[in-house]
TORBA-248213 format. One record per residue (C-alpha): residue in one letter; x, y, z. Coordinates in Angstrom, 1 decimal. Example, Ala and Ser with C-alpha at 12.3 -4.5 7.8 and 13.67 -1.06 7.14 Angstrom:
2
<site><aa>a</aa><x>12.3</x><y>-4.5</y><z>7.8</z></site>
<site><aa>s</aa><x>13.7</x><y>-1.1</y><z>7.1</z></site>
This chain:
224
<site><aa>m</aa><x>76.8</x><y>-19.7</y><z>-94.4</z></site>
<site><aa>d</aa><x>79.0</x><y>-22.7</y><z>-95.4</z></site>
<site><aa>y</aa><x>80.0</x><y>-24.7</y><z>-92.3</z></site>
<site><aa>e</aa><x>83.3</x><y>-25.5</y><z>-93.9</z></site>
<site><aa>l</aa><x>84.2</x><y>-21.8</y><z>-94.2</z></site>
<site><aa>i</aa><x>83.1</x><y>-21.2</y><z>-90.6</z></site>
<site><aa>t</aa><x>85.4</x><y>-24.0</y><z>-89.5</z></site>
<site><aa>i</aa><x>88.3</x><y>-22.7</y><z>-91.4</z></site>
<site><aa>k</aa><x>87.8</x><y>-19.2</y><z>-90.0</z></site>
<site><aa>l</aa><x>87.5</x><y>-20.5</y><z>-86.4</z></site>
<site><aa>v</aa><x>90.7</x><y>-22.6</y><z>-86.7</z></site>
<site><aa>t</aa><x>92.5</x><y>-19.6</y><z>-88.2</z></site>
<site><aa>g</aa><x>91.3</x><y>-17.4</y><z>-85.4</z></site>
<site><aa>f</aa><x>92.3</x><y>-19.9</y><z>-82.8</z></site>
<site><aa>i</aa><x>95.8</x><y>-20.4</y><z>-84.2</z></site>
<site><aa>g</aa><x>96.2</x><y>-16.6</y><z>-84.7</z></site>
<site><aa>l</aa><x>95.2</x><y>-15.8</y><z>-81.1</z></site>
<site><aa>w</aa><x>97.5</x><y>-18.6</y><z>-79.8</z></site>
<site><aa>i</aa><x>100.5</x><y>-17.2</y><z>-81.7</z></site>
<site><aa>m</aa><x>99.9</x><y>-13.7</y><z>-80.5</z></site>
<site><aa>t</aa><x>99.6</x><y>-14.9</y><z>-76.9</z></site>
<site><aa>r</aa><x>103.0</x><y>-16.7</y><z>-77.2</z></site>
<site><aa>l</aa><x>104.6</x><y>-13.6</y><z>-78.9</z></site>
<site><aa>l</aa><x>103.4</x><y>-11.1</y><z>-76.3</z></site>
<site><aa>g</aa><x>104.3</x><y>-13.2</y><z>-73.3</z></site>
<site><aa>k</aa><x>102.5</x><y>-14.6</y><z>-70.3</z></site>
<site><aa>k</aa><x>100.5</x><y>-12.3</y><z>-68.0</z></site>
<site><aa>e</aa><x>98.1</x><y>-13.0</y><z>-65.3</z></site>
<site><aa>i</aa><x>94.7</x><y>-11.2</y><z>-65.5</z></site>
<site><aa>s</aa><x>95.8</x><y>-9.0</y><z>-62.5</z></site>
<site><aa>q</aa><x>98.9</x><y>-7.9</y><z>-64.5</z></site>
<site><aa>l</aa><x>97.0</x><y>-6.6</y><z>-67.5</z></site>
<site><aa>t</aa><x>97.5</x><y>-3.0</y><z>-68.3</z></site>
<site><aa>p</aa><x>94.6</x><y>-0.9</y><z>-69.8</z></site>
<site><aa>f</aa><x>96.1</x><y>-1.4</y><z>-73.2</z></site>
<site><aa>d</aa><x>96.2</x><y>-5.2</y><z>-72.8</z></site>
<site><aa>f</aa><x>92.6</x><y>-5.2</y><z>-71.8</z></site>
<site><aa>v</aa><x>91.5</x><y>-3.1</y><z>-74.8</z></site>
<site><aa>s</aa><x>93.7</x><y>-5.2</y><z>-77.1</z></site>
<site><aa>s</aa><x>92.0</x><y>-8.4</y><z>-76.0</z></site>
<site><aa>l</aa><x>88.6</x><y>-6.9</y><z>-76.6</z></site>
<site><aa>m</aa><x>89.7</x><y>-5.7</y><z>-80.0</z></site>
<site><aa>l</aa><x>90.9</x><y>-9.2</y><z>-80.9</z></site>
<site><aa>s</aa><x>87.6</x><y>-10.8</y><z>-79.9</z></site>
<site><aa>e</aa><x>85.8</x><y>-8.3</y><z>-82.1</z></site>
<site><aa>i</aa><x>88.1</x><y>-8.9</y><z>-85.1</z></site>
<site><aa>v</aa><x>87.7</x><y>-12.7</y><z>-84.9</z></site>
<site><aa>g</aa><x>84.0</x><y>-12.7</y><z>-83.9</z></site>
<site><aa>n</aa><x>82.8</x><y>-10.3</y><z>-86.6</z></site>
<site><aa>t</aa><x>84.7</x><y>-11.8</y><z>-89.5</z></site>
<site><aa>i</aa><x>83.7</x><y>-15.4</y><z>-88.6</z></site>
<site><aa>y</aa><x>80.0</x><y>-15.1</y><z>-88.9</z></site>
<site><aa>q</aa><x>79.6</x><y>-12.3</y><z>-91.5</z></site>
<site><aa>e</aa><x>79.0</x><y>-13.8</y><z>-94.9</z></site>
<site><aa>d</aa><x>80.5</x><y>-10.8</y><z>-96.6</z></site>
<site><aa>a</aa><x>83.7</x><y>-11.0</y><z>-94.6</z></site>
<site><aa>r</aa><x>86.3</x><y>-13.0</y><z>-96.6</z></site>
<site><aa>y</aa><x>88.8</x><y>-15.4</y><z>-95.1</z></site>
<site><aa>f</aa><x>91.8</x><y>-13.2</y><z>-96.0</z></site>
<site><aa>q</aa><x>90.2</x><y>-10.3</y><z>-94.3</z></site>
<site><aa>l</aa><x>90.3</x><y>-12.3</y><z>-91.0</z></site>
<site><aa>v</aa><x>94.0</x><y>-13.2</y><z>-91.7</z></site>
<site><aa>y</aa><x>94.8</x><y>-9.5</y><z>-92.5</z></site>
<site><aa>g</aa><x>93.1</x><y>-8.3</y><z>-89.3</z></site>
<site><aa>l</aa><x>94.9</x><y>-10.7</y><z>-87.1</z></site>
<site><aa>v</aa><x>98.3</x><y>-10.1</y><z>-88.7</z></site>
<site><aa>l</aa><x>97.9</x><y>-6.3</y><z>-88.6</z></site>
<site><aa>w</aa><x>96.6</x><y>-6.1</y><z>-85.0</z></site>
<site><aa>g</aa><x>99.2</x><y>-8.7</y><z>-83.9</z></site>
<site><aa>g</aa><x>102.0</x><y>-6.7</y><z>-85.5</z></site>
<site><aa>l</aa><x>100.9</x><y>-3.4</y><z>-83.9</z></site>
<site><aa>s</aa><x>100.5</x><y>-5.1</y><z>-80.5</z></site>
<site><aa>y</aa><x>103.9</x><y>-6.7</y><z>-80.8</z></site>
<site><aa>f</aa><x>105.6</x><y>-3.4</y><z>-81.9</z></site>
<site><aa>f</aa><x>103.9</x><y>-1.6</y><z>-79.0</z></site>
<site><aa>e</aa><x>105.1</x><y>-4.3</y><z>-76.5</z></site>
<site><aa>k</aa><x>108.7</x><y>-4.1</y><z>-77.8</z></site>
<site><aa>v</aa><x>108.7</x><y>-0.3</y><z>-77.6</z></site>
<site><aa>t</aa><x>107.6</x><y>-0.3</y><z>-74.0</z></site>
<site><aa>q</aa><x>110.2</x><y>-2.9</y><z>-73.1</z></site>
<site><aa>h</aa><x>113.3</x><y>-1.3</y><z>-74.8</z></site>
<site><aa>a</aa><x>112.5</x><y>2.4</y><z>-74.9</z></site>
<site><aa>k</aa><x>112.1</x><y>3.0</y><z>-71.2</z></site>
<site><aa>r</aa><x>111.5</x><y>6.8</y><z>-71.7</z></site>
<site><aa>m</aa><x>108.4</x><y>5.9</y><z>-73.7</z></site>
<site><aa>r</aa><x>107.1</x><y>3.5</y><z>-71.1</z></site>
<site><aa>a</aa><x>105.4</x><y>6.0</y><z>-68.9</z></site>
<site><aa>p</aa><x>103.7</x><y>8.0</y><z>-71.7</z></site>
<site><aa>l</aa><x>102.5</x><y>4.8</y><z>-73.4</z></site>
<site><aa>e</aa><x>101.6</x><y>2.6</y><z>-70.4</z></site>
<site><aa>g</aa><x>101.2</x><y>5.1</y><z>-67.6</z></site>
<site><aa>s</aa><x>103.3</x><y>5.3</y><z>-64.4</z></site>
<site><aa>t</aa><x>102.8</x><y>4.2</y><z>-60.8</z></site>
<site><aa>s</aa><x>101.6</x><y>6.8</y><z>-58.3</z></site>
<site><aa>v</aa><x>102.5</x><y>7.0</y><z>-54.7</z></site>
<site><aa>l</aa><x>99.2</x><y>7.8</y><z>-53.0</z></site>
<site><aa>i</aa><x>100.6</x><y>7.6</y><z>-49.4</z></site>
<site><aa>c</aa><x>104.2</x><y>8.5</y><z>-48.7</z></site>
<site><aa>n</aa><x>105.5</x><y>8.1</y><z>-45.2</z></site>
<site><aa>g</aa><x>102.0</x><y>8.0</y><z>-43.7</z></site>
<site><aa>k</aa><x>100.9</x><y>11.2</y><z>-45.5</z></site>
<site><aa>i</aa><x>98.3</x><y>11.2</y><z>-48.3</z></site>
<site><aa>d</aa><x>99.2</x><y>13.0</y><z>-51.5</z></site>
<site><aa>m</aa><x>96.0</x><y>14.7</y><z>-52.5</z></site>
<site><aa>n</aa><x>97.4</x><y>15.8</y><z>-55.9</z></site>
<site><aa>e</aa><x>98.1</x><y>12.1</y><z>-56.8</z></site>
<site><aa>m</aa><x>94.6</x><y>11.2</y><z>-55.6</z></site>
<site><aa>k</aa><x>93.1</x><y>13.8</y><z>-57.9</z></site>
<site><aa>r</aa><x>95.3</x><y>12.9</y><z>-60.8</z></site>
<site><aa>n</aa><x>94.2</x><y>9.3</y><z>-60.6</z></site>
<site><aa>r</aa><x>90.5</x><y>10.3</y><z>-60.0</z></site>
<site><aa>l</aa><x>90.4</x><y>8.4</y><z>-56.7</z></site>
<site><aa>d</aa><x>88.4</x><y>9.3</y><z>-53.6</z></site>
<site><aa>f</aa><x>88.8</x><y>8.1</y><z>-50.1</z></site>
<site><aa>g</aa><x>86.0</x><y>5.5</y><z>-50.4</z></site>
<site><aa>q</aa><x>87.8</x><y>3.8</y><z>-53.3</z></site>
<site><aa>l</aa><x>91.2</x><y>4.0</y><z>-51.5</z></site>
<site><aa>r</aa><x>89.8</x><y>2.5</y><z>-48.3</z></site>
<site><aa>m</aa><x>88.1</x><y>-0.3</y><z>-50.4</z></site>
<site><aa>m</aa><x>91.4</x><y>-1.2</y><z>-52.0</z></site>
<site><aa>l</aa><x>93.1</x><y>-1.1</y><z>-48.6</z></site>
<site><aa>r</aa><x>90.5</x><y>-3.4</y><z>-47.1</z></site>
<site><aa>q</aa><x>91.3</x><y>-5.9</y><z>-49.9</z></site>
<site><aa>k</aa><x>94.8</x><y>-5.9</y><z>-48.4</z></site>
<site><aa>d</aa><x>93.3</x><y>-6.6</y><z>-44.9</z></site>
<site><aa>i</aa><x>94.0</x><y>-3.0</y><z>-43.8</z></site>
<site><aa>f</aa><x>91.1</x><y>-1.3</y><z>-42.2</z></site>
<site><aa>a</aa><x>92.8</x><y>1.9</y><z>-40.9</z></site>
<site><aa>l</aa><x>94.7</x><y>4.5</y><z>-42.9</z></site>
<site><aa>e</aa><x>97.0</x><y>5.0</y><z>-39.9</z></site>
<site><aa>e</aa><x>98.5</x><y>1.6</y><z>-40.5</z></site>
<site><aa>v</aa><x>99.8</x><y>2.5</y><z>-43.9</z></site>
<site><aa>a</aa><x>103.3</x><y>3.9</y><z>-44.5</z></site>
<site><aa>y</aa><x>103.3</x><y>3.7</y><z>-48.3</z></site>
<site><aa>a</aa><x>100.6</x><y>3.0</y><z>-50.8</z></site>
<site><aa>i</aa><x>101.5</x><y>2.7</y><z>-54.5</z></site>
<site><aa>f</aa><x>98.8</x><y>2.7</y><z>-57.2</z></site>
<site><aa>e</aa><x>100.0</x><y>0.4</y><z>-60.0</z></site>
<site><aa>n</aa><x>99.4</x><y>0.7</y><z>-63.7</z></site>
<site><aa>n</aa><x>96.9</x><y>-2.1</y><z>-63.7</z></site>
<site><aa>g</aa><x>94.7</x><y>-0.5</y><z>-61.0</z></site>
<site><aa>s</aa><x>95.9</x><y>-2.6</y><z>-58.1</z></site>
<site><aa>l</aa><x>97.3</x><y>-1.2</y><z>-54.8</z></site>
<site><aa>s</aa><x>100.6</x><y>-2.2</y><z>-53.3</z></site>
<site><aa>v</aa><x>101.0</x><y>-1.4</y><z>-49.6</z></site>
<site><aa>i</aa><x>103.9</x><y>-1.1</y><z>-47.0</z></site>
<site><aa>k</aa><x>102.6</x><y>-1.1</y><z>-43.5</z></site>
<site><aa>k</aa><x>104.1</x><y>1.0</y><z>-40.7</z></site>
<site><aa>p</aa><x>106.5</x><y>-1.1</y><z>-38.7</z></site>
<site><aa>d</aa><x>104.4</x><y>-0.8</y><z>-35.5</z></site>
<site><aa>y</aa><x>101.5</x><y>-2.5</y><z>-37.3</z></site>
<site><aa>e</aa><x>103.4</x><y>-5.4</y><z>-38.9</z></site>
<site><aa>m</aa><x>102.6</x><y>-8.9</y><z>-37.8</z></site>
<site><aa>p</aa><x>103.8</x><y>-9.5</y><z>-35.1</z></site>
<site><aa>g</aa><x>103.9</x><y>-5.8</y><z>-34.3</z></site>
<site><aa>r</aa><x>107.1</x><y>-4.2</y><z>-32.9</z></site>
<site><aa>k</aa><x>104.9</x><y>-2.5</y><z>-30.4</z></site>
<site><aa>d</aa><x>103.6</x><y>-5.9</y><z>-29.2</z></site>
<site><aa>l</aa><x>107.1</x><y>-7.2</y><z>-28.7</z></site>
<site><aa>g</aa><x>108.3</x><y>-4.2</y><z>-26.8</z></site>
<site><aa>m</aa><x>110.8</x><y>-3.3</y><z>-29.5</z></site>
<site><aa>p</aa><x>111.8</x><y>0.4</y><z>-30.2</z></site>
<site><aa>h</aa><x>109.9</x><y>2.3</y><z>-32.9</z></site>
<site><aa>v</aa><x>111.6</x><y>2.7</y><z>-36.3</z></site>
<site><aa>e</aa><x>110.6</x><y>4.6</y><z>-39.3</z></site>
<site><aa>a</aa><x>109.4</x><y>2.8</y><z>-42.5</z></site>
<site><aa>s</aa><x>111.5</x><y>3.4</y><z>-45.5</z></site>
<site><aa>f</aa><x>110.5</x><y>3.2</y><z>-49.2</z></site>
<site><aa>v</aa><x>112.5</x><y>1.2</y><z>-51.8</z></site>
<site><aa>y</aa><x>113.4</x><y>2.9</y><z>-55.0</z></site>
<site><aa>s</aa><x>114.6</x><y>1.2</y><z>-58.2</z></site>
<site><aa>l</aa><x>117.6</x><y>3.1</y><z>-59.6</z></site>
<site><aa>v</aa><x>118.9</x><y>0.9</y><z>-62.4</z></site>
<site><aa>e</aa><x>117.0</x><y>-1.4</y><z>-64.7</z></site>
<site><aa>a</aa><x>118.8</x><y>-3.5</y><z>-67.3</z></site>
<site><aa>g</aa><x>121.8</x><y>-1.1</y><z>-67.2</z></site>
<site><aa>d</aa><x>119.7</x><y>2.1</y><z>-67.6</z></site>
<site><aa>i</aa><x>119.7</x><y>4.7</y><z>-64.8</z></site>
<site><aa>l</aa><x>116.3</x><y>5.8</y><z>-63.8</z></site>
<site><aa>e</aa><x>116.8</x><y>9.6</y><z>-63.5</z></site>
<site><aa>d</aa><x>113.3</x><y>10.3</y><z>-62.2</z></site>
<site><aa>n</aa><x>113.8</x><y>8.0</y><z>-59.1</z></site>
<site><aa>l</aa><x>117.1</x><y>9.6</y><z>-58.4</z></site>
<site><aa>r</aa><x>115.5</x><y>13.0</y><z>-58.4</z></site>
<site><aa>k</aa><x>112.8</x><y>11.7</y><z>-56.0</z></site>
<site><aa>i</aa><x>115.5</x><y>10.9</y><z>-53.4</z></site>
<site><aa>g</aa><x>117.4</x><y>14.1</y><z>-54.0</z></site>
<site><aa>k</aa><x>120.4</x><y>12.4</y><z>-55.6</z></site>
<site><aa>d</aa><x>122.2</x><y>12.4</y><z>-58.9</z></site>
<site><aa>r</aa><x>124.1</x><y>10.1</y><z>-61.3</z></site>
<site><aa>a</aa><x>127.4</x><y>10.9</y><z>-59.6</z></site>
<site><aa>w</aa><x>126.1</x><y>9.9</y><z>-56.2</z></site>
<site><aa>l</aa><x>124.8</x><y>6.6</y><z>-57.6</z></site>
<site><aa>e</aa><x>128.0</x><y>5.7</y><z>-59.5</z></site>
<site><aa>k</aa><x>130.1</x><y>6.5</y><z>-56.4</z></site>
<site><aa>g</aa><x>127.9</x><y>4.5</y><z>-54.1</z></site>
<site><aa>l</aa><x>128.1</x><y>1.5</y><z>-56.5</z></site>
<site><aa>r</aa><x>131.9</x><y>1.8</y><z>-56.7</z></site>
<site><aa>d</aa><x>132.1</x><y>1.7</y><z>-52.9</z></site>
<site><aa>e</aa><x>130.0</x><y>-1.5</y><z>-53.1</z></site>
<site><aa>g</aa><x>132.5</x><y>-2.9</y><z>-55.6</z></site>
<site><aa>y</aa><x>130.5</x><y>-2.4</y><z>-58.8</z></site>
<site><aa>g</aa><x>132.4</x><y>-0.2</y><z>-61.4</z></site>
<site><aa>n</aa><x>130.2</x><y>-0.3</y><z>-64.5</z></site>
<site><aa>v</aa><x>126.6</x><y>0.7</y><z>-63.9</z></site>
<site><aa>e</aa><x>125.5</x><y>-0.4</y><z>-67.5</z></site>
<site><aa>a</aa><x>126.6</x><y>-4.0</y><z>-66.7</z></site>
<site><aa>l</aa><x>124.1</x><y>-4.3</y><z>-63.8</z></site>
<site><aa>a</aa><x>120.7</x><y>-5.9</y><z>-64.2</z></site>
<site><aa>f</aa><x>118.9</x><y>-4.2</y><z>-61.3</z></site>
<site><aa>v</aa><x>119.7</x><y>-1.8</y><z>-58.5</z></site>
<site><aa>e</aa><x>117.4</x><y>-0.6</y><z>-55.8</z></site>
<site><aa>w</aa><x>118.0</x><y>1.6</y><z>-52.8</z></site>
<site><aa>s</aa><x>116.4</x><y>2.2</y><z>-49.4</z></site>
<site><aa>k</aa><x>117.3</x><y>4.6</y><z>-46.6</z></site>
<site><aa>d</aa><x>117.8</x><y>1.9</y><z>-44.0</z></site>
<site><aa>k</aa><x>119.3</x><y>-0.9</y><z>-46.1</z></site>
<site><aa>g</aa><x>121.2</x><y>1.0</y><z>-48.8</z></site>
<site><aa>f</aa><x>121.9</x><y>-0.6</y><z>-52.1</z></site>
<site><aa>f</aa><x>120.7</x><y>-4.0</y><z>-53.3</z></site>
<site><aa>v</aa><x>122.4</x><y>-5.1</y><z>-56.6</z></site>
<site><aa>m</aa><x>121.6</x><y>-7.9</y><z>-59.0</z></site>
<site><aa>e</aa><x>124.0</x><y>-8.8</y><z>-61.7</z></site>
<site><aa>p</aa><x>123.0</x><y>-10.5</y><z>-65.0</z></site>
């Protein structure tokens, strides 16, 4: 194969991958969703196969990069702006442990067993399930954990402080959109949210960037 053609294809592939990385945004390896991982493998196949195959023309490489880049960019924008499509397309987080109790249905839905759960907890320096108040299985396969207050460092028990219940934090508004699913999880509705925000001095929910709520701390509001 002509070394000049290989060089042109390599440079084109390099530039194409760089442009796609810039368009799709920066993500750490740990933040990659399953689609991001598959997309990166597909890109490597497109570039690798077309570079060294003599019957693969230069414009086939360009077409493959442009088409796959366009599809990935469209998918990324859909998941960013169409929040109702985010869960079906990217998957949703799962609460495996809620208030110290394991949700076996969520364990089965995510095809996890106790060995895998304990391994992920050990990676968080937690070696006993009794220390966990909440465990959230993220889209990228990582585990986020809230410890029970008695096991926090330093432990409330060690300091002789009274026992308090751990509380979970729910995001209720993102970029002006009310998250109805999370409202249902806490047994509330839109009217309750709007009244609570009005009491805090915020009249227009759609003008808020982010709102989260917990039982012990109430509302936390961020404005754009």
